[in-house]
TORLUMRO-908470 format. One line per 4 residues: their letters; for each residue x, y, z of N, C-alpha, C. Coordinates in nm, 4 decimals. Example, Ala and Ser with C-alpha at 12.3 -4.5 7.8 and 13.67 -1.06 7.14 Angstrom:
as) 1.3190,-0.5690,0.7800,1.2300,-0.4500,0.7800,1.3200,-0.3300,0.7800 ~ 1.2850,-0.2250,0.7080,1.3670,-0.1060,0.7140,1.2900,0.0030,0.7870
This chain:
mkia) 8.7406,2.3023,-5.5411,8.7249,2.3206,-5.3996,8.6475,2.4502,-5.3763 ~ 8.5380,2.4417,-5.3068,8.4589,2.5593,-5.2740,8.4889,2.5975,-5.1296 ~ 8.5252,2.7235,-5.1085,8.5655,2.7700,-4.9765,8.4657,2.8744,-4.9273 ~ 8.4230,2.8591,-4.8020,8.3316,2.9548,-4.7399,8.4120,3.0738,-4.6881
lqyl) 8.4098,3.1850,-4.7613,8.4861,3.3035,-4.7237,8.3976,3.4059,-4.6555 ~ 8.4580,3.4821,-4.5652,8.3915,3.5970,-4.5039,8.4810,3.7180,-4.5286 ~ 8.4214,3.8273,-4.5700,8.4956,3.9487,-4.5994,8.4750,4.0500,-4.4880 ~ 8.5846,4.1159,-4.4477,8.5787,4.2216,-4.3475,8.5988,4.3548,-4.4171
ndid) 8.5044,4.4448,-4.3971,8.5076,4.5751,-4.4628,8.5240,4.6865,-4.3609 ~ 8.5882,4.7962,-4.4051,8.5966,4.9135,-4.3191,8.4666,4.9923,-4.3273 ~ 8.4621,5.1024,-4.2589,8.3385,5.1816,-4.2515,8.2958,5.2342,-4.3882 ~ 8.3923,5.2477,-4.4811,8.3616,5.2962,-4.6157,8.3239,5.1839,-4.7118
gntk) 8.3253,5.0592,-4.6623,8.2883,4.9462,-4.7460,8.4036,4.8821,-4.8216 ~ 8.5261,4.9295,-4.7962,8.6440,4.8716,-4.8615,8.6827,4.7410,-4.7925 ~ 8.7049,4.6380,-4.8709,8.7451,4.5091,-4.8150,8.8850,4.5210,-4.7576 ~ 8.9001,4.4812,-4.6310,9.0283,4.4894,-4.5610,9.0877,4.3528,-4.5303
avql) 9.0052,4.2488,-4.5231,9.0553,4.1158,-4.4905,8.9556,4.0118,-4.5384 ~ 9.0059,3.8899,-4.5503,8.9223,3.7762,-4.5863,8.9478,3.6670,-4.4837 ~ 8.8411,3.6066,-4.4336,8.8525,3.4978,-4.3364,8.8000,3.3701,-4.3986 ~ 8.8637,3.2586,-4.3610,8.8133,3.1286,-4.4013,8.8360,3.0326,-4.2854
plte) 8.7580,2.9252,-4.2792,8.7733,2.8302,-4.1699,8.9148,2.7718,-4.1662 ~ 8.9630,2.7425,-4.0468,9.0984,2.6926,-4.0281,9.1238,2.5637,-4.1056 ~ 9.0293,2.4740,-4.1078,9.0489,2.3481,-4.1801,9.0690,2.3739,-4.3298 ~ 8.9963,2.4690,-4.3841,9.0122,2.5020,-4.5255,9.1455,2.5723,-4.5501
wemv) 9.1878,2.6587,-4.4564,9.3176,2.7240,-4.4696,9.4296,2.6196,-4.4704 ~ 9.4199,2.5197,-4.3845,9.5212,2.4147,-4.3793,9.5277,2.3375,-4.5109 ~ 9.4139,2.3144,-4.5740,9.4136,2.2468,-4.7048,9.4816,2.3340,-4.8097 ~ 9.4519,2.4627,-4.8105,9.5145,2.5548,-4.9054,9.6652,2.5595,-4.8809
lnkl) 9.7053,2.5694,-4.7562,9.8466,2.5758,-4.7223,9.9197,2.4493,-4.7655 ~ 9.8592,2.3336,-4.7458,9.9199,2.2077,-4.7890,9.9386,2.2041,-4.9401 ~ 9.8405,2.2540,-5.0147,9.8526,2.2581,-5.1605,9.9644,2.3533,-5.2028 ~ 9.9741,2.4678,-5.1360,10.0814,2.5624,-5.1687,10.2181,2.5017,-5.1411
kkyd) 10.2318,2.4314,-5.0309,10.3587,2.3651,-4.9992,10.3928,2.2605,-5.1048 ~ 10.2923,2.1876,-5.1489,10.3132,2.0861,-5.2520,10.3625,2.1505,-5.3814 ~ 10.2996,2.2593,-5.4236,10.3407,2.3289,-5.5449,10.4812,2.3867,-5.5282 ~ 10.5124,2.4384,-5.4113,10.6440,2.4938,-5.3855,10.7513,2.3856,-5.3981
rlln) 10.7259,2.2677,-5.3449,10.8212,2.1579,-5.3565,10.8400,2.1173,-5.5026 ~ 10.7344,2.1198,-5.5805,10.7451,2.0835,-5.7214,10.8254,2.1846,-5.8016 ~ 10.8171,2.3110,-5.7634,10.8851,2.4174,-5.8381,11.0304,2.4365,-5.7964 ~ 11.0670,2.3881,-5.6794,11.2047,2.4095,-5.6307,11.2862,2.2858,-5.6359
């Protein structure tokens, strides 16, 4: 899965956050929930 990420940097160039499209976040979240159910 290739995800289009955007990085937010402070004035010194340090990465402070990462953004991704909501639809891609929902896919990632669904996969995490699936893995969590398998492990518990």
